[in-house]
C-alpha positions as CSV (number, residue, x, y, z in Angstrom):
1,M,-16.6,-5.4,-8.8
2,S,-18.1,-5.1,-5.3
3,T,-20.2,-2.5,-3.6
4,T,-19.4,-3.9,-0.1
5,P,-16.9,-1.6,1.6
6,L,-13.5,-3.1,2.4
7,Q,-12.8,-3.6,6.1
8,R,-10.3,-1.2,7.7
9,L,-6.9,-2.7,8.5
10,K,-5.1,-2.9,11.8
11,V,-2.0,-4.5,13.4
12,S,-2.5,-8.0,14.7
13,E,-2.3,-8.6,18.5
14,N,1.1,-10.2,18.2
15,K,2.4,-7.1,16.3
16,R,3.8,-9.2,13.4
17,F,1.0,-9.0,10.8
18,L,-2.0,-6.9,9.5
19,V,-5.5,-8.1,10.0
20,Q,-8.9,-6.8,9.0
21,E,-11.4,-5.3,11.5
22,D,-12.9,-8.7,12.2
23,G,-9.5,-10.3,12.8
24,T,-9.2,-12.0,9.4
25,P,-5.4,-12.1,8.5
26,F,-4.4,-9.8,5.6
27,F,-1.6,-10.8,3.3
28,W,-0.3,-7.6,1.6
29,L,0.3,-8.3,-2.1
30,G,1.0,-4.9,-3.4
31,D,1.7,-3.4,-6.8
32,T,3.7,-0.2,-7.5
33,A,1.8,2.5,-9.5
34,W,3.4,5.7,-8.3
35,E,2.2,7.8,-11.2
36,L,-1.4,6.4,-11.2
37,F,-3.2,9.6,-10.1
38,H,-0.9,11.9,-12.1
39,K,-0.8,10.3,-15.5
40,L,-3.7,8.0,-16.2
41,S,-7.2,8.7,-17.4
42,R,-10.2,7.2,-15.6
43,E,-10.5,4.6,-18.4
44,E,-6.9,3.7,-18.2
45,A,-7.0,3.5,-14.4
46,D,-10.0,1.1,-14.7
47,A,-8.0,-1.1,-17.1
48,Y,-5.0,-1.1,-14.7
49,L,-6.9,-1.7,-11.5
50,S,-9.1,-4.4,-13.1
51,N,-5.9,-6.3,-14.3
52,R,-4.3,-6.1,-10.8
53,A,-7.5,-7.4,-9.1
54,Q,-7.6,-10.3,-11.6
55,L,-4.0,-11.1,-10.7
56,K,-5.0,-11.2,-6.9
57,F,-3.1,-8.0,-5.9
58,N,-4.9,-6.3,-3.0
59,V,-2.8,-3.1,-2.5
60,V,-1.7,-0.4,-5.0
61,Q,1.0,2.1,-4.0
62,A,0.4,5.5,-5.5
63,V,1.4,9.2,-4.9
64,A,-0.7,12.3,-4.8
65,L,2.2,14.8,-5.5
66,A,4.0,12.5,-7.9
67,E,7.7,12.1,-8.8
68,F,7.5,13.2,-12.4
69,D,7.0,16.9,-11.7
70,G,3.6,16.1,-10.2
71,V,3.2,19.5,-8.7
72,A,4.0,21.7,-11.8
73,T,2.8,19.5,-14.7
74,D,-0.8,18.7,-15.5
75,S,-2.6,15.5,-14.9
76,H,-4.2,13.6,-17.8
77,Y,-7.1,16.1,-17.6
78,G,-4.9,19.2,-17.5
79,R,-5.3,19.8,-13.8
80,Q,-2.7,20.4,-11.1
81,P,-3.0,19.5,-7.4
82,L,-2.0,22.8,-5.7
83,K,-2.5,26.5,-6.2
84,L,0.2,29.2,-6.0
85,N,0.4,31.4,-2.9
86,A,1.1,35.1,-2.7
87,D,4.8,34.5,-3.3
88,G,4.1,32.6,-6.5
89,Q,5.0,29.2,-5.0
90,F,3.0,26.0,-5.0
91,D,1.5,25.7,-1.6
92,P,0.4,22.5,0.1
93,T,-2.1,24.4,2.2
94,L,-3.9,25.5,-1.0
95,P,-5.2,22.4,-2.8
96,N,-6.7,23.3,-6.1
97,L,-10.4,22.4,-5.8
98,D,-11.7,24.7,-8.6
99,G,-14.3,23.0,-10.8
100,D,-16.0,19.7,-10.6
101,D,-13.2,18.0,-12.6
102,N,-10.3,19.0,-10.5
103,Y,-7.2,16.9,-9.7
104,W,-8.6,15.8,-6.3
105,T,-12.0,14.6,-7.7
106,H,-9.9,12.4,-10.1
107,V,-8.0,11.0,-7.1
108,D,-11.3,10.4,-5.3
109,H,-12.6,8.5,-8.3
110,I,-9.5,6.2,-8.5
111,V,-9.5,5.5,-4.7
112,D,-13.2,4.5,-4.9
113,L,-12.7,2.5,-8.1
114,A,-9.9,0.6,-6.4
115,A,-12.2,-0.2,-3.5
116,S,-14.8,-1.6,-5.9
117,Y,-12.1,-4.0,-7.1
118,G,-11.1,-5.0,-3.6
119,L,-7.9,-3.0,-3.7
120,Y,-6.4,-0.9,-0.9
121,I,-4.5,2.3,-1.8
122,A,-1.1,2.7,-0.1
123,F,-1.4,6.5,-0.4
124,L,1.7,8.7,-0.4
125,P,0.8,12.4,0.2
126,T,3.9,13.4,-1.6
127,W,7.0,12.1,-3.2
128,G,10.1,12.9,-1.2
129,D,11.6,15.4,-3.6
130,K,9.0,17.9,-2.5
131,Y,10.9,18.3,0.7
132,H,14.3,16.8,-0.2
133,Q,14.9,17.4,-3.9
134,A,18.4,15.8,-3.9
135,A,20.4,15.5,-7.1
136,F,17.9,13.3,-8.9
137,G,14.6,15.0,-8.1
138,K,12.4,17.5,-9.8
139,G,11.0,19.2,-6.7
140,P,10.2,21.9,-6.0
141,E,10.8,21.8,-2.3
142,I,7.6,23.2,-0.9
143,F,7.2,21.6,2.5
144,N,8.0,22.6,6.0
145,G,6.7,21.1,9.3
146,D,3.8,23.6,9.5
147,N,2.3,23.3,6.1
148,A,2.9,19.6,6.1
149,R,0.7,19.3,9.1
150,V,-2.1,21.4,7.5
151,Y,-1.8,19.3,4.3
152,G,-1.9,16.1,6.2
153,R,-4.9,17.2,8.2
154,W,-6.7,18.1,5.0
155,L,-5.9,14.8,3.4
156,G,-7.1,12.9,6.5
157,E,-10.4,14.9,6.5
158,R,-11.0,14.2,2.8
159,Y,-10.1,10.5,2.9
160,G,-10.7,9.5,6.5
161,S,-14.0,7.9,5.7
162,R,-12.5,5.6,3.1
163,T,-11.8,2.2,4.5
164,N,-9.2,1.3,1.8
165,I,-6.5,3.8,2.6
166,I,-3.1,3.1,4.2
167,W,-1.0,6.3,4.5
168,V,2.7,6.1,3.4
169,L,5.0,9.0,4.3
170,G,8.6,9.4,3.0
171,G,8.9,8.8,-0.7
172,D,12.3,7.5,-1.6
173,R,14.4,10.0,0.3
174,S,16.8,9.8,3.2
175,L,16.2,12.2,6.0
176,I,19.2,14.4,6.7
177,T,18.1,17.9,7.8
178,R,15.9,18.9,10.6
179,N,13.3,20.0,8.1
180,H,13.1,16.5,6.6
181,F,12.1,15.1,9.9
182,E,9.7,18.0,10.7
183,V,7.9,17.5,7.4
184,N,7.2,13.8,7.9
185,N,6.3,14.2,11.6
186,G,4.1,17.2,10.5
187,L,2.3,15.1,7.9
188,A,1.8,12.3,10.5
189,A,0.5,14.7,13.1
190,G,-2.0,16.2,10.7
191,L,-3.2,12.8,9.6
192,R,-3.6,11.6,13.1
193,E,-5.6,14.8,14.0
194,A,-8.1,13.9,11.3
195,V,-8.3,10.1,11.3
196,G,-7.1,9.1,14.8
197,D,-6.1,5.5,14.7
198,S,-8.7,4.5,12.1
199,Q,-6.1,4.3,9.3
200,L,-2.6,2.9,9.3
201,I,0.5,5.0,8.7
202,T,4.0,3.9,7.5
203,F,7.0,5.4,5.8
204,H,8.6,4.6,2.4
205,P,12.4,5.0,2.7
206,C,15.3,5.4,0.2
207,G,16.9,2.4,-1.5
208,N,18.7,-0.3,0.5
209,S,17.0,1.0,3.7
210,S,14.0,0.6,6.1
211,S,11.7,3.0,7.7
212,S,13.0,1.6,11.0
213,H,16.3,3.5,10.4
214,H,14.7,6.9,11.0
215,M,11.2,6.3,12.3
216,H,10.9,3.0,14.2
217,H,10.3,4.7,17.6
218,E,7.8,7.2,16.3
219,S,4.4,6.5,17.9
220,W,2.6,7.2,14.6
221,L,4.5,4.5,12.7
222,D,2.3,1.4,12.6
223,F,4.5,-0.9,10.6
224,N,7.9,-0.8,8.9
225,M,8.4,-0.6,5.1
226,I,11.6,-1.6,3.4
227,Q,13.0,-0.6,-0.1
228,S,15.6,-3.2,-0.8
229,G,15.9,-1.6,-4.2
230,H,17.4,-2.1,-7.6
231,H,21.2,-2.2,-7.2
232,A,22.8,-5.6,-6.8
233,Q,21.3,-8.5,-8.7
234,V,21.8,-11.0,-5.9
235,R,18.9,-10.5,-3.5
236,E,19.7,-10.0,0.2
237,N,16.5,-8.3,1.4
238,Y,16.1,-11.1,4.0
239,K,18.8,-9.2,6.0
240,H,16.6,-6.0,6.1
241,I,13.6,-8.1,7.2
242,K,15.5,-9.8,10.0
243,A,16.9,-6.5,11.3
244,D,13.3,-5.1,11.5
245,Y,11.9,-8.3,12.9
246,D,14.4,-8.2,15.8
247,K,13.7,-4.6,16.8
248,L,11.8,-3.5,19.8
249,P,9.1,-2.4,20.1
250,V,7.8,-5.2,17.8
251,K,6.3,-3.9,14.6
252,P,5.2,-5.6,11.4
253,T,7.5,-5.2,8.4
254,L,7.6,-5.9,4.7
255,D,9.7,-5.2,1.6
256,A,7.6,-2.7,-0.3
257,E,10.1,-2.1,-3.1
258,P,12.3,-5.0,-4.0
259,A,13.8,-5.0,-7.5
260,Y,11.2,-4.2,-10.2
261,E,10.8,-6.5,-13.1
262,D,12.5,-5.2,-16.3
263,H,14.3,-2.5,-14.3
264,P,18.0,-2.0,-15.3
265,V,20.3,-3.6,-12.9
266,N,21.9,-0.9,-10.8
267,F,20.0,1.7,-12.9
268,N,22.3,1.0,-15.9
269,A,20.7,-0.7,-19.0
270,S,24.1,-2.0,-20.1
271,N,24.0,-4.3,-17.0
272,G,20.8,-6.0,-18.3
273,Y,17.4,-6.1,-16.5
274,F,15.9,-7.8,-13.5
275,D,13.6,-10.6,-14.6
276,Q,10.9,-12.8,-13.2
277,A,13.4,-15.0,-11.3
278,D,14.8,-11.9,-9.4
279,V,11.2,-10.8,-8.7
280,R,10.2,-14.2,-7.2
281,T,13.4,-14.4,-5.1
282,G,12.9,-11.0,-3.6
283,A,9.3,-11.8,-2.8
284,Y,9.8,-15.2,-1.2
285,Y,12.9,-14.0,0.7
286,G,11.0,-11.1,2.1
287,V,8.0,-13.1,3.2
288,F,9.8,-16.2,4.5
289,A,12.2,-14.0,6.5
290,G,9.3,-12.5,8.5
291,G,7.5,-10.0,6.2
292,F,3.7,-9.8,6.4
293,G,3.5,-9.5,2.7
294,T,5.4,-8.1,-0.3
295,T,5.1,-5.6,-3.1
296,Y,5.7,-6.3,-6.8
297,G,6.8,-3.6,-9.2
298,H,7.4,-3.2,-12.9
299,H,9.6,-0.5,-14.1
300,S,7.2,0.6,-16.9
301,I,4.1,0.4,-14.7
302,W,5.2,2.5,-11.7
303,S,6.2,5.2,-14.3
304,M,3.1,4.6,-16.5
305,T,5.5,4.7,-19.5
306,T,4.0,5.3,-23.0
307,E,7.2,5.9,-24.9
308,P,9.6,3.0,-24.3
309,G,13.4,3.0,-24.8
310,P,16.5,1.4,-23.2
311,Y,15.6,2.5,-19.7
312,F,11.8,1.9,-19.7
313,I,11.7,-0.9,-22.2
314,M,8.0,-1.3,-22.9
315,T,4.7,0.5,-22.4
316,W,2.8,0.1,-19.1
317,Q,0.0,-1.7,-21.0
318,E,2.4,-4.2,-22.5
319,A,3.9,-4.8,-19.0
320,L,0.6,-5.6,-17.3
321,N,0.9,-9.4,-17.8
322,R,4.6,-9.9,-17.4
323,P,5.4,-13.3,-15.9
324,G,6.7,-12.0,-12.6
325,A,3.4,-10.1,-12.0
326,A,1.2,-13.1,-12.8
327,Q,3.3,-15.3,-10.5
328,M,2.9,-13.2,-7.4
329,Q,-0.6,-14.6,-6.7
330,H,1.0,-18.0,-6.1
331,L,2.9,-16.7,-3.1
332,R,-0.2,-15.2,-1.7
333,A,-2.1,-18.5,-2.2
334,L,0.7,-20.5,-0.6
335,I,0.8,-18.3,2.6
336,E,-3.0,-18.0,2.9
337,S,-3.4,-21.8,2.6
338,H,-1.6,-22.3,5.9
339,S,-2.2,-21.0,9.4
340,F,-1.3,-17.4,9.3
341,L,-0.8,-15.6,12.7
342,D,1.5,-18.4,14.1
343,R,4.0,-18.2,11.2
344,V,7.5,-17.2,12.2
345,P,10.9,-17.2,10.3
346,D,13.0,-20.2,11.3
347,Q,16.4,-20.8,9.7
348,S,16.9,-23.8,11.9
349,L,14.8,-25.8,9.4
350,I,17.8,-25.6,7.1
351,A,20.6,-28.0,8.2
352,D,23.3,-26.5,5.9
353,N,22.7,-23.3,4.1
354,F,24.4,-21.8,1.1
355,E,25.8,-18.3,0.5
356,G,25.1,-15.6,-2.0
357,A,22.7,-16.3,-4.8
358,N,21.9,-19.8,-3.4
359,Y,21.0,-18.6,0.1
360,M,17.8,-20.3,1.4
361,V,15.1,-19.0,3.8
362,A,12.7,-20.9,5.9
363,T,9.4,-20.2,7.7
364,R,7.1,-22.4,9.8
365,G,3.9,-22.5,11.8
366,E,2.5,-24.8,14.4
367,H,1.8,-27.5,11.8
368,F,3.9,-26.7,8.8
369,G,7.2,-25.5,7.5
370,M,8.6,-24.1,4.2
371,I,12.0,-23.7,2.8
372,Y,12.7,-21.6,-0.3
373,S,15.5,-22.7,-2.6
374,P,16.2,-20.0,-5.2
375,N,18.2,-22.1,-7.7
376,G,17.0,-25.7,-6.9
377,I,20.3,-26.9,-5.3
378,P,19.9,-30.1,-3.2
379,F,19.8,-29.4,0.5
380,R,19.2,-30.9,3.9
381,A,16.2,-30.0,6.0
382,S,16.1,-30.5,9.8
383,L,12.9,-32.1,11.0
384,G,11.6,-32.5,14.5
385,K,10.1,-29.0,14.8
386,W,6.5,-30.1,15.3
387,K,4.4,-32.1,17.7
388,A,3.7,-35.0,15.3
389,D,5.1,-38.4,14.5
390,R,5.5,-37.8,10.7
391,V,5.9,-35.0,8.2
392,Q,4.4,-35.0,4.6
393,A,6.7,-33.3,2.1
394,S,5.8,-31.7,-1.2
395,W,7.3,-29.4,-3.7
396,F,5.6,-26.1,-4.5
397,D,6.4,-24.4,-7.9
398,P,6.5,-20.6,-7.6
399,R,6.1,-20.3,-11.3
400,S,2.8,-22.2,-11.6
401,G,1.5,-22.5,-8.0
402,E,1.3,-26.3,-8.4
403,Y,2.2,-28.9,-5.8
404,S,3.9,-32.3,-6.3
405,S,4.0,-34.8,-3.5
406,I,7.3,-36.3,-2.4
407,C,6.5,-38.7,0.5
408,D,6.3,-38.7,4.2
409,Y,9.1,-38.9,6.7
410,A,9.6,-39.5,10.4
411,N,9.6,-36.2,12.2
412,S,13.2,-36.3,13.3
413,G,16.7,-35.9,12.0
414,D,18.1,-34.3,8.8
415,V,16.7,-35.3,5.4
416,T,18.2,-34.5,2.0
417,F,15.8,-33.1,-0.6
418,T,16.6,-32.6,-4.3
419,P,14.3,-30.1,-6.1
420,P,12.7,-31.2,-9.4
421,S,15.0,-28.9,-11.4
422,S,18.0,-26.7,-10.8
423,G,19.6,-23.6,-12.3
424,R,18.7,-19.9,-12.6
425,G,14.9,-19.6,-12.5
426,S,14.4,-23.0,-11.0
427,D,13.4,-21.9,-7.6
428,W,11.3,-24.3,-5.4
429,V,9.6,-24.3,-2.1
430,L,9.7,-27.4,0.1
431,V,6.4,-27.6,2.0
432,L,6.4,-29.8,5.1
433,T,3.1,-30.6,6.8
434,A,3.0,-32.3,10.2
435,T,0.7,-35.4,10.3
436,E,-0.4,-37.8,13.0
């Protein structure tokens, strides 16, 4: 644990990445803990955050007014976040601050505890069902543009001094009515009034969508956030990333909700569950296609499940060390071991690509290139992309983080590479390093 404050984050000069205040590149390796504030005790939160820090996560996504009836049901300590107004309705302008052990002092504690572990909080003021209940939400719908602005300003005043906060609006809902837009713009306006540009703001969209669909041109949106989601088992989130990457004005983007590990495929347990291979593919696809990071999720951890069944198949404690979670640190290490701010997506590194589940993605910088093969199928790489005579080739194992050298090649023409193994779960990264 550290007593040194985390640096605030900002958008890089080239608008493709996030960096710290001193310009150090920041690779977002997030974890999804939507119910963190609402369901866990302080001791449980400590156990969770300690584990995530050990696994090299540096962002945790959590919600103040949580999805599981987070307005009307008690926290672990029997407290609720809001008071009732004169009409008997929960009111976002009336945060319940009664007593020293209120809901918000618990949130304060977790935010500060996260900082001590080197973790940023991607902080959702509310889940989307509090303004757009839809058929699958608990609600109640309590927001309009005016009270959202008041609530956003209050949150900004309370947490603006924290250096480990990134604000995330939205909350898994499409925006359909005028009020849906007014609520999110109201929250953003209130936050900006309190924190100015000292904290970043983004938007968490509904499934199979990006914040860019509704919010790309809003001045308050610092970067785009994608939820590629939990429907089809074949990952195609690289399409979302590319669509965002190509938009103007240029803004950073990442997939902040690809398929969760052990989540039922298409929300139906009879289809089976996403596994570590799905998790890795979603992460490498998203980053290599141009994302500045990725977010992992486990179905039992975002929900903080304590009573497992066919839909949430284990407790959150049992899920802490699932293989997909432990393997995410290898992606972070791979990206951080190469030059950062010059990295771009570049599919021209791949001479002949495949379709569907075998689709490959490529990225490169001034002195390196990487190609991700999700199933270890032999492929041809196109060299000649760097100002060097030769290229050293290695295999990187996304399961272990280990490298194995191949050999070096003349920096020209197409070369066939055969990964060390093939089949489902045998994903590999070809790492190419320019040499004199």
